[in-house]
C-alpha positions in Angstrom: -45.1 86.4 -108.4 -43.6 84.1 -106.3 -41.8 85.0 -103.1 -38.5 83.1 -102.0 -38.5 82.6 -98.6 -36.2 83.7 -96.2 -33.8 80.9 -94.9 -34.3 79.2 -91.9 -32.0 80.5 -88.8 -28.6 78.0 -88.7 -29.1 75.5 -85.6 -26.7 76.6 -82.9 -23.7 73.9 -82.6 -23.7 71.8 -79.6 -21.0 72.4 -77.1 -18.5 69.5 -76.4 -19.0 68.0 -73.0 -16.0 69.7 -70.9 -13.9 66.9 -68.9 -14.1 66.4 -65.5 -12.1 66.9 -62.9 -10.8 63.5 -62.8 -10.1 63.7 -66.3 -8.2 66.9 -66.3 -6.0 65.2 -63.3 -5.7 61.8 -65.4 -4.2 64.0 -68.5 -2.1 66.1 -66.0 -0.3 62.8 -64.2 0.2 61.1 -68.2 2.2 64.8 -69.4 4.3 64.6 -65.8 5.0 61.1 -65.7 6.3 61.2 -69.5 8.5 64.0 -68.7 9.6 61.9 -65.5 10.4 58.4 -67.9 12.2 61.0 -70.2 14.3 62.1 -67.6 15.2 59.1 -65.9 15.7 57.4 -69.6 18.6 60.1 -69.8 19.9 59.5 -66.6 19.8 56.1 -66.7 21.6 55.9 -70.4 24.2 58.3 -69.0 24.5 56.6 -65.8 25.4 53.1 -68.0 27.4 55.0 -70.3 29.7 56.2 -67.4 29.6 52.6 -65.7 31.2 50.7 -69.1 33.9 53.3 -68.2 34.2 52.8 -64.1 33.2 49.4 -62.6 33.2 50.8 -59.4 29.9 52.0 -60.1 29.4 48.5 -60.3 30.3 46.9 -57.1 30.8 49.3 -53.9 34.4 47.7 -53.1 35.8 48.8 -56.2 34.6 52.3 -55.3 36.4 51.7 -52.2 39.4 50.5 -53.5 39.7 53.9 -55.7 39.1 55.9 -52.9 42.2 54.3 -51.2 44.4 54.7 -54.2 43.2 58.4 -54.5 44.1 59.0 -51.0 47.8 57.6 -51.9 48.3 60.0 -55.0 47.1 62.6 -52.6 49.6 62.0 -49.7 52.0 61.9 -52.5 51.4 65.5 -54.1 51.4 66.6 -50.9 55.0 65.4 -50.1 56.0 67.1 -53.0 54.7 69.9 -52.4 55.8 69.8 -49.0 59.4 70.0 -50.6 61.5 73.0 -51.1 61.0 75.0 -54.5 63.2 73.8 -57.3 64.2 70.3 -55.8 62.9 68.7 -58.7 63.0 69.4 -62.4 59.3 71.5 -63.4 56.6 68.6 -63.6 58.9 65.6 -62.1 56.8 62.8 -61.7 57.6 58.9 -60.5 56.1 58.0 -63.7 58.1 60.2 -65.9 61.1 59.3 -64.0 60.8 55.7 -64.4 60.1 56.2 -68.2 63.1 58.4 -68.8 65.1 55.8 -66.8 63.8 53.3 -69.4 64.9 54.9 -72.6 67.9 55.2 -74.7 71.6 54.6 -72.9 69.7 53.9 -69.7 68.0 51.1 -71.1 71.1 49.8 -72.6 72.5 49.5 -69.0 70.0 47.6 -67.7 70.5 45.7 -70.7 74.0 45.0 -69.7 73.1 44.8 -66.0 70.3 41.9 -66.9 73.3 39.9 -68.8 75.6 40.7 -65.4 72.6 39.2 -63.1 71.8 36.4 -65.8 72.9 34.1 -62.8 70.5 34.9 -60.5 71.6 34.7 -56.8 75.2 35.9 -58.1 76.7 38.9 -60.6 78.0 36.7 -63.2 81.0 37.7 -65.1 81.1 39.8 -68.2 80.2 37.7 -71.3 82.4 39.7 -73.6 81.3 38.0 -76.7 77.5 38.7 -75.8 78.2 42.2 -75.1 80.4 43.3 -78.5 77.7 41.5 -80.5 75.0 43.2 -78.2 76.7 46.8 -78.7 78.0 46.2 -82.2 74.1 46.6 -83.2 73.9 50.1 -81.7 74.8 52.3 -84.4 74.5 56.0 -81.7 78.1 55.5 -80.8 77.5 57.3 -78.0 79.9 57.8 -75.2 78.5 54.9 -73.4 78.9 52.8 -76.1 82.6 53.4 -76.4 83.0 53.3 -73.3 81.6 49.9 -72.3 82.6 48.2 -75.7 85.1 45.3 -75.3 87.2 46.1 -78.1 88.6 48.9 -76.3 88.2 48.2 -72.9 89.1 45.7 -70.3 86.3 43.9 -67.8 87.3 46.3 -65.2 87.2 49.7 -67.0 83.7 48.5 -68.2 82.4 48.3 -64.8 83.8 51.3 -63.7 82.2 53.5 -66.9 79.1 51.3 -65.7 79.5 53.2 -62.6 80.5 56.3 -63.4 77.5 56.8 -66.1 74.5 55.6 -63.2 76.6 58.4 -60.8 75.9 61.1 -63.2 72.7 60.0 -64.3 70.2 63.3 -63.5 67.0 61.4 -63.7 68.6 58.3 -61.5 69.7 60.9 -58.7 66.2 62.8 -58.8 64.5 59.6 -58.5 67.0 58.7 -55.5 66.5 62.0 -53.9 62.4 61.1 -54.0 63.1 57.9 -53.1 65.0 59.0 -49.7 61.9 61.0 -49.0 59.5 58.6 -49.3 58.0 59.9 -52.0 56.9 57.2 -54.8 53.4 56.6 -56.8 52.6 55.7 -59.9 48.8 55.3 -61.3 47.9 51.9 -61.5 43.6 51.5 -61.8 43.0 48.8 -58.4 39.5 47.7 -60.1 40.3 46.2 -63.2 41.3 42.6 -63.4 44.7 41.2 -62.8 45.2 40.3 -66.7 44.1 43.6 -67.9 46.6 45.0 -65.4 49.2 43.6 -66.9 48.7 44.6 -70.2 48.2 48.4 -69.3 51.7 50.3 -69.3 51.4 53.4 -66.7 55.4 52.9 -66.0 54.5 49.1 -64.3 57.5 47.7 -66.8 59.5 50.6 -66.0 59.6 49.7 -62.2 62.0 46.1 -62.8 63.9 48.6 -65.5 65.5 50.9 -62.6 65.1 48.5 -60.1 68.3 46.8 -62.1 69.7 50.3 -62.8 69.6 50.7 -58.7 70.8 47.3 -58.0 73.9 47.7 -60.6 74.5 51.1 -59.1 74.6 49.7 -55.6 76.9 46.8 -56.4 79.2 48.7 -58.7 79.4 51.2 -55.9 80.2 48.1 -53.3 83.1 46.8 -55.6 84.7 50.5 -56.9 83.7 52.9 -54.6 83.7 54.3 -51.3 82.3 52.3 -48.1 79.9 55.7 -47.3 78.6 56.2 -51.2 78.5 52.2 -51.4 75.9 52.4 -48.0 74.2 54.8 -49.4 73.3 53.1 -53.0 72.5 49.8 -51.2 70.0 51.8 -49.4 68.7 53.8 -52.4 67.9 50.1 -53.9 66.2 48.9 -50.9 64.2 51.4 -50.0 63.0 51.4 -53.7 61.8 47.9 -53.6 60.3 48.7 -50.1 58.0 51.5 -52.2 57.8 49.2 -54.9 55.3 47.0 -52.2 52.6 49.9 -51.9 51.5 49.1 -55.5 48.3 47.6 -55.6 48.4 43.9 -56.4 49.3 40.9 -54.7 50.4 39.5 -58.1 53.0 42.3 -58.4 54.3 42.4 -54.5 56.6 39.6 -55.3 58.8 42.3 -57.2 59.6 44.1 -53.8 61.2 40.8 -52.5 63.0 40.4 -55.7 64.5 43.3 -55.9 65.7 43.2 -52.3 67.0 40.0 -52.6 69.2 40.9 -55.6 70.5 44.2 -54.2 71.7 41.7 -51.3 74.4 40.8 -53.8 75.5 44.2 -53.6 75.4 43.9 -49.3 77.4 40.6 -49.8 80.3 42.5 -51.5 80.0 45.5 -49.0 80.5 43.3 -46.0 83.2 41.3 -48.1 85.5 44.4 -49.4 84.9 47.4 -47.1 85.5 47.7 -43.5 82.1 48.9 -42.3 81.8 51.7 -39.2 79.3 50.9 -36.4 77.2 53.8 -38.1 77.0 52.2 -41.2 76.4 48.7 -39.8 73.5 49.7 -37.5 71.7 51.4 -40.8 72.1 49.0 -42.5 71.0 46.4 -39.5 67.6 48.9 -39.3 66.7 48.6 -42.9 66.9 45.0 -43.0 64.5 44.6 -39.8 62.1 46.4 -41.6 61.8 43.6 -44.1 59.8 41.3 -41.2 56.9 43.6 -41.2 54.0 42.2 -43.1 51.5 44.8 -42.9 51.3 45.7 -46.1 51.6 42.3 -47.4 48.6 41.4 -45.2 46.8 44.6 -46.2 47.2 43.7 -50.4 46.0 39.8 -49.7 42.5 41.0 -48.0 42.2 43.9 -50.8 42.9 40.7 -53.2 40.5 38.3 -51.7 37.6 41.0 -51.5 38.2 42.3 -54.6 38.9 39.1 -57.2 35.6 38.3 -57.8 34.2 42.2 -58.2 37.5 42.6 -60.7 36.9 40.0 -63.0 32.9 40.1 -63.2 33.2 43.9 -63.8 35.3 43.4 -66.6 33.3 40.5 -68.0 30.0 42.3 -67.8 30.8 46.0 -68.6 27.5 46.5 -70.3 25.6 46.1 -67.0 26.1 48.7 -64.3 23.6 46.2 -62.3 26.3 43.2 -62.5 27.3 44.0 -58.7 23.7 44.1 -57.1 22.6 41.2 -59.0 25.1 39.0 -58.4 25.2 40.1 -54.2 21.4 39.2 -54.8 21.8 36.3 -56.1 24.1 34.7 -53.4 27.2 34.6 -55.7 29.5 37.2 -54.1 29.3 38.4 -50.3 31.7 41.1 -49.5 31.5 40.8 -46.1 32.3 37.0 -46.4 35.3 37.6 -48.8 36.7 39.9 -46.3 36.9 37.1 -43.5 38.4 34.6 -45.7 41.4 37.8 -46.8 41.3 38.5 -42.9 42.1 34.7 -42.3 44.6 34.1 -44.8 46.3 36.9 -44.0 46.6 36.3 -40.4 49.2 32.9 -41.6 51.6 35.9 -42.3 52.3 36.0 -38.9 52.4 32.3 -38.5 55.0 29.6 -39.1 56.0 28.8 -42.8 54.4 25.4 -42.4 51.3 26.4 -41.5 50.5 28.2 -44.1 51.4 25.7 -46.5 48.7 23.4 -45.3 46.3 25.8 -45.3 46.8 26.4 -48.8 46.9 22.6 -49.0 43.0 22.5 -47.2 42.1 25.4 -50.0 42.9 23.3 -52.8 41.0 20.2 -51.3 38.2 22.3 -50.5 38.6 21.8 -46.9 38.7 25.1 -45.9 34.9 27.0 -45.3 36.3 29.9 -47.2 38.1 28.2 -50.5 35.3 29.5 -52.7 36.4 33.2 -51.5 40.3 32.5 -51.7 41.0 31.2 -55.2 44.1 31.9 -56.4 45.0 34.3 -54.0 45.8 31.8 -51.3 49.2 30.5 -53.7 49.6 34.0 -54.8 50.3 35.2 -50.8 52.0 31.9 -50.2 54.2 32.4 -52.6 54.9 35.9 -51.6 55.0 34.9 -47.8 58.1 32.4 -48.8 59.9 35.4 -50.6 59.4 37.9 -48.0 60.5 35.1 -45.3 63.6 34.8 -47.1 64.1 38.5 -48.0 63.4 39.4 -44.2 66.6 36.6 -43.2 69.1 38.6 -45.0 69.2 40.4 -41.2 70.5 37.3 -40.0 72.2 36.2 -42.3 74.0 39.9 -42.4 74.5 39.3 -38.7 76.2 35.9 -39.5 78.6 37.0 -42.1 80.2 40.2 -40.0 80.5 37.2 -37.1 82.4 35.0 -39.6 84.5 37.9 -41.3 85.1 38.9 -37.7 86.3 35.0 -36.9 88.6 35.4 -39.7 90.3 38.6 -38.6 91.1 37.0 -35.7 92.1 33.7 -36.4 93.2 34.1 -40.1 90.5 32.0 -41.7 87.1 31.2 -41.8 85.5 28.4 -39.4 84.7 24.9 -40.9 81.5 25.2 -39.1 79.1 27.4 -38.0 79.2 26.2 -34.5 82.5 27.5 -33.8 81.1 31.0 -34.0 78.9 30.4 -30.2 79.0 31.8 -28.1 81.9 33.9 -28.5 81.1 35.4 -31.6 77.0 34.8 -31.8 74.8 34.1 -29.3 72.9 31.2 -31.6 72.8 30.2 -35.3 69.0 30.7 -36.4 67.5 27.7 -38.7 66.0 29.1 -42.1 62.1 30.4 -41.8 60.7 28.7 -44.5 61.7 25.4 -44.1 63.0 25.2 -40.3 65.9 23.5 -41.5 69.5 24.4 -40.2 71.2 26.7 -42.2 74.2 24.9 -44.6 77.5 26.4 -43.9 80.2 25.7 -47.1 83.6 26.6 -46.9 84.4 27.9 -50.6 87.7 28.7 -52.5 88.8 30.9 -49.8 85.0 32.5 -49.1 82.1 31.1 -48.2 78.4 30.1 -49.0 75.5 30.6 -46.6 72.9 27.9 -48.0 69.0 27.0 -47.4 67.0 24.2 -48.4 64.2 25.0 -50.5 61.5 23.2 -52.3 62.0 23.8 -56.4 58.1 23.7 -56.5 58.1 26.2 -54.7 61.1 28.6 -55.8 60.7 27.4 -59.4 61.9 30.8 -60.9 64.7 30.8 -58.2 68.1 30.7 -60.5 71.5 29.4 -59.2 74.9 28.6 -60.1 76.1 24.8 -60.0 79.0 25.3 -58.2 76.4 27.7 -55.5 74.1 24.6 -55.2 73.4 20.5 -54.6 70.7 18.5 -54.7 69.5 17.1 -51.3 67.2 14.4 -53.2 64.0 14.5 -55.9 62.4 17.9 -56.1 65.3 20.0 -53.5 68.2 22.7 -54.1 69.9 24.6 -52.3 69.4 28.4 -52.5 72.3 31.2 -51.5 71.7 33.0 -48.6 75.1 34.6 -48.3 78.3 34.5 -50.6 81.8 35.9 -50.0 84.3 35.2 -52.4 87.2 36.4 -49.3 
């Protein structure tokens, strides 16, 4: 009988060698590094997504521009908060007011105003057939349409009904109340390129609509209202223009001067038709004197020069939040040099206009050390400065018009020459500030024109009546500074 031997004992399994302290440290480091990289990737992706929405993260100067705009918004909110309770309707804002004035009957009055102002430097007579054709398209049959339709209203009645609508408009009344308190703000992003800003709404288009309504209101008050209400309406229009000048973008700053110049048509009739007391004359003179201040114009020039390249670059490369740093490292944009160029250009706003024109020419010929930073801003600055000078010159034209009216009251007729006003009525006759040429004075049909010689290359957008202007050779026309009909 065989015997089965017992099984052999199992050999013990060898123990794996343990990790050395150095290996353990490397594994721990790898785990921590992986976590950090993951977190950094999440942060970077979040930041990049934010950067594609907010270009101010790409350039520090764009972030600074947003902070300035935020400060304006805060000051606006603070000014509204300081007003007495119930001063404005619940939820009233400038933007809502502007949009309300761009709808329905208000927009109809604006359209009529644009037709009346089609003559540019003068308030033209009503084109009754065109007005009737325009109103016949409107099927609302509102009280306003009935009140201004030529089929049942004479021209004088149409003007008075327009005036009555503007006086009774609560939207315009509230807006003018805000204007008198210096309250104005619309949310315009100062960091986007100019072309994108032009496509954005945000009540930008309504600024021109409301400006026309206020200009028309001022003129109709001068024509049909009492002297005091006419002065108030004129000052409302010009103060609104001044507040428009606080908006960003130099390319839109000209709107301020355009509104002032059209509002001045009301001033012509105000002086022509009313006897103004000393207080009214002083208030108007003070308002006109403020137009000589170039502080805001210079600030806009510097801002636009500094921001021109960042605005365009950020808009064209929104997916790269490092655009600003890359551009600065490559030497393609230097904010310090751009600011210096902007300050140099801004300084010309306080010099004679011919010096600015020469500087702009040198920039176009790349003879200025800052030409690469100025770009199109130099031409916008030149246009804005010429418009500002012409607007500011209304203060001198006002003074001359009052002297001419006084001369006529004492002699029975206007003088044949402006020189006849000195020294009894005026100490001196100033030259026109853009060309530095003498003002042209032209007695006309019992009234007069004050005219300034202007280069049509610089004033190509200026409209004028043929009988208001005469040519001075190739490329030159007169621009109306003042007109009195009687």
